[in-house]
Each structure stands twice: as C-alpha cells, then as structure tokens.
C-alpha positions, 0 to 999 in steps of 0.5 A: 129392649128396656121397655117396662112391663106394660099391663097387668099388676105383679109383672115388674120382674116378669119372665119372658113367657109371662111378659109374652102373655101380658102383651098378648092379652093387651094386643087381643084386647085392643083388637076387640075394644079399640083401646090404642092409637095406631102407633101404640098398637103397632109398638105393642105388636112389636113388643109382643113379637120380641117377648115371644122370641125371648121366651123361645130362646129361654127354652119355652116350647112353641106348643107352650107359647101357642097355648099361652096365646090362646089363653091370652085371647080367651082372657081378652074376649072375656073382659068388659071393654068398659071395665076399670081394669081394662082402662087401667091396663090400657093406660099402663100400655100407653105410658110404657109404649108412648116413648117406644113409639117415638124411638127411631133406632133399636138393636135386637140382640140374638144368640149369635147375631142381632138386628139393627133397626132404623126407621128414620125416613129419608130420600137416600137408601139405607138399611132399615133392618140389618144383620152383618156377618162374615163367612168363608172357610178360610179366615183371611179370605172371609166374605162379608154380608149385610142382610135385611130390609133396605130402602127409602121413604118407608119402602123396603125390600129384602136384600143381601149385599156381599163382599168377596175379597178375592174379587169373585163375582156371583151370578145369582143368589138364593135364600134357603130356609125351612119349608113349614109344609115339610117340617112344622118345627125348627131343627135345633139339635135339641127338640123339646126345649132348652136354651139355644145359647151357643148353638152354631147357626149351621146347626139351626138350618133343617136338612135339604129334605125340609128346605125351600129356597127363594131365588134372588129377583135382582142383581146389581153392583152394591151402592156405597150406602148399603155396603158393609162399613169399610168396603168399596165394592160388592154385589146386591141381591134383592129377594121377593117380598114373599121371602121376607114375609116367610122369614118373619114367620119362622121361629126366632131360634132358627137360621137361614142361609144365603147361597151365592152362586158362581160359575163351575157350580161353586157355592159360598154360603152365609148364615143369618140368625132369624132372631127378632126379625119379626119384631124389628119388621113390626118396629119399622111399621110404627113409623108409618102409622 
C-alpha cells in the first residue's frame, strides 16, 4: 500500500505482524479515547485489515494474530488517553493516514489475483472494488469474469459479471465459500503456517462438506459500464448483502468460487482470491465519513 508505519517508535521497517499490532493498538485506543476524525479512523481500520492480510500471507497463523489483537486491546485499555505518548502516537497516525484518506483509487495485490478499489462517486454505475479473472478448461474457450462490489453514489452490491465466448447463457449463479460453522479454519493444503504464495486457488476452497452457497438474487444482461474490458455482451448476477459481509470475514488466503449454472446440469466455475477484500471494503467506507 505504501503507507508508512503509523504509530509506535521503532517500526519503520516493521514486519507484517508487527505492523498489524501497531495499527490494532491505535484502532483500539481510538475506540476508547476518541482520538481521530471519522475519515482517519476509517482509513486506519482499512490499513489494519490490510496489515492482517499481509501477516497471514507471510505465514503468521490465525491463532497468533488473535493473540496479537488481544494484546493490542490490552495495551490500549491500559493507556492513559491524556498521556503524551498517546498524543504523540495519535499525531503520527493522523500524519500517515491523512493522505490515505484523500486517495480515491488503490490496488491491493494478492498471491494470485488482486483487487482494484475506486471510491470516486458519480451517477454512472462503476466497479467500486473488483477482481478480474478468466476460467474454463480450454484456453481458447475461456470465460471472463469481473467480480466484486459495483454501484453508484456510494451504494454498492456484490456482483459477478461473466462473459462466455461460445454464447452460452447461464440461468443462475451461486457463490460458494467456506461455512465457518463446519470448518473454523481455512483449507489451504498447509495447516499450521507457511506462505501461500503459488498455491492455486482451487486448492484454497474447502471440500463440499465444509461449503455453503449463496444463490444470486438477480440476473440481467450486463451493462457496458461493468463488462470486462473489450467485451460487448455478458451476464450480471447480484448476490445478497449477507454474502458480501461473509466474504469480508474470511481468511484472506482463501478462495471462493462462482458457479454459473446452465441447462443440462452443466456448471462452469470461476475462482476468486479473498485477498484484501475486507481492506478494500473498508477503504470504500472512508469516502462516506
């Protein structure tokens, strides 16, 4: 992201887990002491989410990060809101995130695929947070999909827009993701830590016994403003708001799948890297503060 270390001394070259701790301390201190204006608090929340994702992708375990977050809250709860140390740390946060709060576009890199965020407002529909991918077993017949949050004037919905070069028309779509009531940890083929760099997205989705699905709530021909670049015809599917909230709660190393359903029980599947979806979603909120 390019945003500097924001608070405690000694973290100019912070590792991802250290940066997460630092930002979590200041976010918790803000909740307790009311340190920041809403736009800075929202920018800090987005930066904290991104630091968490970076730490997970670097190999820090979820359990370790939960302990880190608990330690950060304990640190913030023990601090004197009127102390010089808090005032100094808060000033550094304001300085670091004031420019971030004014940014309107940001790209979030992932292991395999990233997210492009755009919080400019306007009357025309646009992708606010999107990931582009291709799919299909035969390269010359690959489909293309744009997936993410789309809308206008700050009102967005979770949408998948798909293009099928062979002219196929899906009658429905579903979003498939991990069911945390059946599997509390992600399936990454490498439990207990380790970097996920290079791990295919298909191996980041849990088995069917640990999956849940959201059926698309709406289907329509895709407008030109949301079609992948260079495409003229496609189909748009809108998913329930609950699906977006659940996607944001997943581990950033995971993948989800969008299944497009065709007559004859035919399914074409596209994979999406969860990545920094939560951080990008938080970034969009800064504009509304």
